[in-house]
N, C-alpha and C positions, 0 to 999 in steps of 0.2 A: 548525433542530434536526434535523426529518426529512429531512435529504437527507443530514447526517452519519449517522444511525440507515440509511439506508438503504444509506449504503456504506462504513458498518463492517459490515454484513452482508454484501455481495458479499464485500469485501475479506478478510473471516474466511473465506469460501466458497474463496477464490481460494487464501489460506494454508494452507487444507484437501489443496486438491490437489494442491501440492507434495507429490510421494510421497516416501518417503524412501527413500537406495537408498545402497549401503557407501560407507562416505567417501572411499575413493579416488574412484569415479566422482562421488562430492555433488561433491567440491572442482571435480572436473574439469569439471562443469558450471557451477560459478560462476566460477571462470575465464572457462569459454568465455560465458557471459552477460556479466560486468563488459567484457571486450573487446569483444562486441557495442554493445556500451551506450556505454562511452564512447567507439568509434571512432564509430558513429553521431552521437553527442550532439558529440563532437568537428566532425565534419565540419560538423554542422548551424550551430557557431559559427562556425566560422573563414569560412563562404559569406555569413553574416549579418555580421561585422567585414570582410569584401573591400566587402560594401554599404555600409559606413560606420557602422554599429551601433555603441554603445560596448559593451566588454565585459561589463559587466556586464548589459546587456538583451542582448548574445547570449546569456549563459549561460542567463539565466532564458527566454528563447524557446524556446533546443536544449533546456532541460528538458521545456517543455511538448510540444515537440513528440514529444518521447521519450516519454515519458508511455503508455502503453499501454490500451487500458480493458479491466477485467479482465469487467467484462458482459457484454459481446460474445464474449470470447473464452471462458467458461466457456456460454454459451447457445450459442454455435457447437459448440464439443466436446461437449455435450450431445444436440442436436441431430442433429451426426450419430454417437454412440455413436463416439466416437475414444476408446481408452482406447491404455495402451502408452507402450512408454518416449521415444518420440518426443514425445506429448501429454503426458507428465509435463515433459519439457526444454520444452515450450510453455510452459506453467504458469509454472517456472523461471526463464523467460526474460522474462513479463508481469511476473514477481513482483521482479524485479531491476531491470528499466524503471524500474517503479515507484518503488523505493526511490533509486536514484539520481536521480530528476527529483524525487524527495522532498527529496534531500539537495541538489542544484542551487540548486533554489528558494529551501531555507532560507537557506540562503550569499549568495547572491545578492542576497535582501529587504533588507540595514541599507545595499546600496550604492545600493538605487532609490529607494526613497519619503524623501519630506522630513519625513513626520512618524513616523519612525521615533524612539523614547524612545533608544536608540543602535545608533548608526549606524561604517561604517567596520570595523576590529577589533574592535574590543567588539559590537559587533553582531554579528559571526562568532561569539566566542567565547560569545556568547548561546547562537546558533542552532546550535552545536557542543553546548551543555548541553537543550537544548531535544531535540536528535536521542537523547542517553544518557536522557532520561528517558521519550521515546514507546519501546525499546528495554526500560526497567525497566517501563513501563506491562504492555506486551504479555506480560511474564514475569508478573507479577502476576497479570493474568488468567489466564494457563494455569495459575501454580500451584492459584489458586480453584478452577477449571473441575473439574480431575485431583482434588482432595481430595473434591470435592463430590460428582463422577460415584462415588467407589469407594464413597461413603456411599448414594446412592441406589441404585445399580446401574442395569442394562441396563434403563430404562423410559423409553421415548422420548418419554412426554408430557412426565413431570418434566424429565428434560434440556433438554429443546427448551425448556422454560421458564428455564433456568439457564442455557443458554447464551447466549437473548436476553436474560435477565436481566444477565449479563456484557459483553452487546455492550455493552447502552442504560448500566452502569456504567462501562464503559470509553469511550464517547463520550461520554459527560457529564463524566468525568472530565478526557478531552486538551478539551472546551472552555474549562473552567473554568482549565486550565493554561494554555490558546491556544498550543497544538497543532494540529498535523493529526492528524487521524483516520487517518491511512495507515496509517504504520510499527508504531505499536502494533497495531491490527487483523489486521495481513499477519503481525506477527512470535508475536501469539496461534494465528493458524489455524497457522501451520505448526509452532509446538513442541507445539500440543495433539495432534499428527499424529505428531509424533514421540515424543514424551516418553509416551504411551500404551498402552506396551508388550502390556499386559492388555488393549486393547482395552473400558476401559470406557466410552471417550465414544460418545454417538452423538449423529451430527455433522447437522446440516441439512442437506436438500436444497430447493431451491427451484427451483421449475418454470420452465423455461425463459421463456415469455411475462410472469411476474412481472419478471423477469430485466431483460429489456427495457423494461417500464413504470418497476424500478428505474433503467437506463442513462437513460430519459427525465429524472426526476427529478433526479438527482444531477448528471450532464454537460452540459446546456443551460444551467444556471445558475451553475455553477461556473465558466467560461471568460470570463464577461463582465467581471471584473472585472479581466481580463490585459489586457485592450485599452487602457483608462485609462491604464495603467500602461507598455505599450507606447509610447504615445502621448507621455506625458510625458516619455518619454528617447528 
């Protein structure tokens, strides 16, 4: 639970760092990010296929390799004082890599684990529903914060409690619904930045050393379950 909360906080901050740009530039970033992510993930998957791994295992492993650490990215940019268009593009790339990896893992899991309740194409449909629920949950968290922020006013101590409480609510709901916290919290942060046109929300800023500590909390344990999955297949 604490690992998920730490991850949710970092992902919210990453989504909030994806700065809004004019629509044409935004879609150009999305296309470029998706193209790079798919080409990179596809190259890794093809290499694993050439080594004799199954397509499902190759997709799963490529997704794990594609995922980029948001904590390290934010901490490094913060320490260097990096700002501007290229830094915004970097945050966008990290967010896209995470989303593509999340979708690939969700779609490959029904073909990998024997104890899944639904397997094959039925499992893919269930995974697609989970992805849709993740998007809706992120949007719901955004709506809650925007409405409450307008009522609270720009008081940092109150708004930080509001954001933390919403993150706890979103992470808890994700755990209850058995979905990953990645996409809901990422969408939550991004939509909060984009839709807050009147600048009512006072965002949370995490110190760099705290980000690294959070990184140790959730990065080290989360990759351990992947090893037996790959060995089993």
